[in-house]
C-alpha positions in Angstrom: 75.9 98.4 150.9 72.5 99.8 150.0 71.8 100.7 153.6 75.2 102.4 153.9 74.7 104.4 150.7 71.1 105.5 151.8 72.3 106.7 155.2 72.8 110.4 155.7 76.5 111.3 155.3 78.4 112.0 158.5 81.7 113.7 158.6 83.6 111.7 161.3 87.0 113.5 161.1 87.7 116.6 163.2 90.1 118.0 160.6 90.1 118.1 156.8 92.5 115.6 155.2 94.0 115.3 151.7 91.5 112.5 151.0 88.7 115.0 151.3 90.0 116.6 148.0 90.6 113.4 146.1 87.1 113.2 144.5 86.0 109.9 146.1 84.0 108.9 149.1 85.7 111.4 151.5 85.0 114.2 149.1 81.4 113.2 148.7 80.9 113.1 152.4 82.5 116.5 152.9 80.3 118.0 150.2 77.1 116.4 151.5 77.7 116.8 155.3 79.1 120.4 155.2 78.5 122.3 152.0 75.1 120.8 151.0 73.9 121.0 154.6 74.8 124.7 154.7 73.8 125.8 151.2 71.3 123.3 150.0 68.9 124.4 147.4 67.3 122.7 144.3 70.1 123.7 142.0 72.9 122.8 144.3 71.3 119.5 145.4 71.7 118.1 141.9 75.5 118.0 142.5 76.1 118.4 138.8 79.2 119.9 137.2 77.2 123.1 136.5 74.0 124.7 137.7 71.4 125.1 134.9 68.6 127.6 135.3 66.2 129.6 133.0 66.7 133.3 132.8 63.3 134.4 131.3 60.7 132.0 132.7 60.4 128.3 132.2 60.1 128.7 128.4 63.0 131.0 128.0 66.7 130.2 127.4 68.7 128.5 130.1 72.2 129.3 131.4 74.8 127.1 132.9 77.1 128.4 135.6 80.1 126.7 137.2 83.3 127.4 139.1 86.5 125.4 139.6 89.7 125.9 141.6 93.1 124.7 140.3 95.8 123.8 142.8 98.0 121.5 140.8 101.6 120.7 141.8 103.8 121.1 139.9 102.5 124.1 138.1 104.0 123.1 134.8 103.9 119.5 133.5 104.2 117.7 130.1 101.2 118.6 128.0 100.0 121.6 130.0 100.2 123.8 133.1 97.9 125.2 135.7 96.8 127.9 133.3 95.2 125.8 130.5 94.1 123.4 133.2 92.0 126.1 134.8 90.4 127.2 131.6 89.7 123.7 130.2 88.3 122.5 133.5 85.6 125.2 133.6 84.9 125.0 129.8 84.4 121.2 130.1 82.1 121.5 133.1 79.9 123.8 131.0 80.1 121.6 127.9 79.0 118.4 129.7 75.9 120.3 130.9 75.0 120.8 127.3 76.0 124.4 127.3 78.0 126.5 124.8 80.6 128.3 127.0 80.5 132.1 126.6 82.7 133.8 129.2 85.0 133.0 132.1 86.3 134.8 135.1 89.7 134.1 136.7 90.9 134.7 140.3 94.6 134.4 141.2 96.1 133.7 144.6 99.8 134.4 144.3 102.5 133.8 146.9 104.9 136.5 147.7 108.1 136.0 145.6 106.4 134.1 142.8 108.4 134.8 139.6 106.6 137.2 137.2 108.0 135.2 134.3 106.1 132.2 135.4 102.9 134.2 135.9 103.3 135.5 132.3 103.8 132.0 131.1 100.6 130.9 132.9 98.5 133.8 131.6 99.8 133.2 128.0 98.7 129.5 128.4 95.3 130.6 129.6 94.9 133.0 126.6 95.7 130.2 124.2 93.3 127.8 125.9 90.5 130.3 126.0 91.1 131.1 122.3 90.9 127.4 121.4 87.6 127.1 123.4 86.2 130.2 121.9 85.6 132.0 125.2 86.8 135.2 126.8 88.3 135.8 130.2 86.2 138.9 131.1 86.6 139.4 134.8 88.9 138.5 137.6 90.6 139.1 140.9 94.1 139.0 142.4 95.3 138.4 145.9 98.9 138.1 147.2 99.6 136.1 150.4 102.8 136.0 152.5 105.7 133.8 151.5 105.0 130.2 152.6 101.2 130.7 152.7 100.5 129.2 149.3 102.2 127.0 146.7 103.2 129.7 144.2 99.9 130.2 142.4 96.3 129.0 142.8 93.6 129.9 140.2 89.9 129.8 140.5 87.8 130.1 137.3 84.1 130.5 136.9 82.1 130.3 133.7 78.8 130.8 132.1 77.2 129.4 129.0 74.0 129.1 127.1 72.3 125.7 127.2 71.1 124.7 123.7 70.3 121.0 124.2 70.9 119.6 127.7 71.3 115.9 128.3 67.9 114.3 129.2 69.3 113.0 132.5 67.2 109.9 132.2 69.5 106.8 132.2 67.8 103.6 131.2 68.8 99.9 130.9 70.1 99.3 127.5 71.9 102.6 127.2 75.5 102.6 126.1 78.4 104.1 128.1 81.2 105.7 126.1 84.5 107.5 126.9 85.9 110.0 124.6 89.5 108.8 124.7 92.3 107.0 126.6 92.0 107.5 130.3 94.3 108.4 133.2 96.9 110.4 131.2 96.6 113.6 133.2 96.8 112.0 136.7 99.8 109.9 135.7 101.6 112.8 134.0 101.3 115.1 137.1 102.3 112.4 139.5 105.4 111.5 137.5 106.3 115.2 136.9 106.9 115.6 140.6 110.0 113.6 140.1 109.7 111.7 143.4 109.4 108.3 141.8 112.2 108.4 139.2 110.0 106.9 136.5 110.1 108.1 132.9 106.9 107.1 131.0 106.8 109.6 128.1 103.1 110.4 128.8 101.5 113.9 128.6 98.4 115.4 130.1 95.2 115.1 128.1 94.0 118.6 129.2 91.8 120.0 126.4 88.5 121.9 125.9 85.7 119.5 125.0 83.0 121.9 123.9 83.6 121.4 120.2 83.7 117.7 120.5 80.5 117.6 122.5 78.8 120.1 120.2 79.4 117.7 117.3 78.0 114.8 119.3 74.9 116.7 120.2 74.4 117.6 116.5 74.8 114.0 115.4 72.6 112.5 118.1 69.8 114.9 118.9 67.8 113.8 121.9 69.9 110.6 122.4 72.4 111.9 124.9 71.4 110.9 128.5 74.2 112.1 130.7 77.7 113.5 130.3 80.5 114.1 132.9 84.1 114.9 132.6 86.2 112.4 134.4 88.4 114.5 136.6 89.1 113.8 140.3 88.3 110.1 141.1 88.4 109.2 137.4 85.9 107.2 135.3 85.1 104.9 138.2 83.8 107.7 140.4 81.7 109.2 137.6 80.0 105.9 136.9 79.4 105.1 140.5 77.7 108.5 141.0 75.6 107.9 137.9 74.6 104.4 139.0 73.5 105.6 142.4 71.7 108.7 141.1 69.8 106.8 138.4 69.2 103.6 140.4 70.8 101.4 137.7 73.8 99.1 137.2 76.7 99.9 134.9 78.5 96.9 133.4 81.9 97.6 132.1 84.2 95.5 129.9 87.8 95.9 131.0 89.2 95.0 127.6 87.1 97.8 126.0 88.4 100.6 128.3 91.1 102.5 126.4 94.3 102.9 128.4 97.6 103.9 126.8 100.6 101.6 127.3 102.6 104.3 129.2 99.6 104.9 131.6 99.0 101.2 132.0 102.7 100.5 132.7 103.0 103.3 135.3 99.8 102.2 137.0 101.0 98.6 137.2 104.3 99.7 138.7 102.6 101.9 141.3 99.6 99.7 142.1 97.0 102.0 140.7 93.8 101.3 138.8 93.5 103.5 135.7 89.8 103.7 136.2 90.4 105.9 139.3 93.1 108.1 137.7 92.0 111.6 136.7 91.6 112.9 133.2 91.3 116.6 132.2 90.2 116.2 128.5 88.0 113.1 128.6 84.2 112.8 129.1 82.1 109.8 130.1 78.9 109.9 128.0 75.7 107.8 128.2 73.6 107.6 125.1 70.6 105.5 124.1 71.5 102.1 122.8 70.1 102.9 119.4 72.4 105.9 119.0 75.6 104.1 120.0 77.0 103.8 116.5 76.2 107.4 115.5 77.6 108.7 118.8 80.8 106.7 118.4 81.2 107.9 114.8 80.7 111.5 115.7 83.2 111.4 118.5 85.9 109.6 116.4 85.4 112.1 113.6 86.8 114.9 115.9 90.5 115.1 116.7 89.9 115.0 120.5 87.7 111.9 120.1 89.8 109.7 117.9 90.3 107.2 120.7 86.7 107.1 121.8 85.3 103.7 122.8 82.1 102.0 124.0 83.1 100.7 127.4 79.9 99.3 128.9 76.2 99.1 129.1 73.5 100.3 131.6 71.6 97.4 133.2 68.7 97.1 135.5 70.3 95.0 138.2 72.0 95.3 140.7 71.0 99.0 141.1 73.6 101.4 142.3 76.6 99.3 141.4 79.4 99.4 138.8 80.6 95.9 137.7 83.7 95.2 135.6 84.1 92.1 133.5 87.8 91.5 133.8 90.2 90.4 131.1 90.4 87.0 132.9 86.6 86.4 132.5 85.7 87.2 136.1 83.5 90.1 137.5 84.4 92.5 140.3 82.7 95.5 141.8 84.2 98.9 141.0 83.4 101.0 144.1 84.0 104.7 144.7 87.6 105.8 145.3 88.7 105.5 148.9 91.8 107.4 150.2 94.1 109.8 148.3 96.4 108.1 145.8 97.0 111.2 143.7 97.0 114.5 145.7 97.1 117.9 144.0 96.4 116.8 140.4 94.0 119.6 139.4 
């Protein structure tokens, strides 16, 4: 496994597949073998949610910059729509970089014949989400393509923010792994909203802006936050695998400690899915020093978006690069990176 992970990624397919957009192994290979090979530079090579760079010399303030495309289907789903999803996704990518989001841009690709009423509904949702996050949508672009050349509406948002206290990036044995709330709600919601499965689960997307929650965490635990990632495509499992490989550590999870709502758990059991791989759009995975665990958990739970926060595991020294799960039955299994494409078009 170590030799395979250390090998240079090779894209073996002749054509792009849906799996290349699912956030797992195929996505990582596509990014490494095509985009990183073409555009590689010190900022991009970090493969973080945002690029962080100084604007006035090494001692000056730093900015975070990110971009995100939203291609969810259906466009409207319980708890949200493509509009607030686009805003929240970019805000959260900035927030987990330790930045205070400032401004967003939005580019729309619209299909000929798309209802103007739906477009107004989407832009109203974006306005509300931006207001909740405290950012402005200050620039944009619009393109219209022929009927049948798109799926109604695609949105790309970019954002910039000021980095006040970035995570240290150094993950050490003994650190604690937290998640800010129940996982898997967005992915399950979108999948069921398509109506193909005939399952009624009463679940809604968790899409939300996390910048306020993370600002409270940073204030409560100065210098103790190691790494933060929002668990979107590929879910919590993919985020933790990337962290384990990048830091050369092991992550030991406790299955009973991972918060999963009953509706999500039931839907996943019916469909043969593991909630650890199901996308969230309003949850972050956060690593803090072991000494700061209690303070971090209290700060998260004091915020409305963090009421369901939990400590789900620990960072360990061995075996490096692996995520291990202590199951409810007392056994242990490896939680690898997502393979395949169980949930297309979720964000």
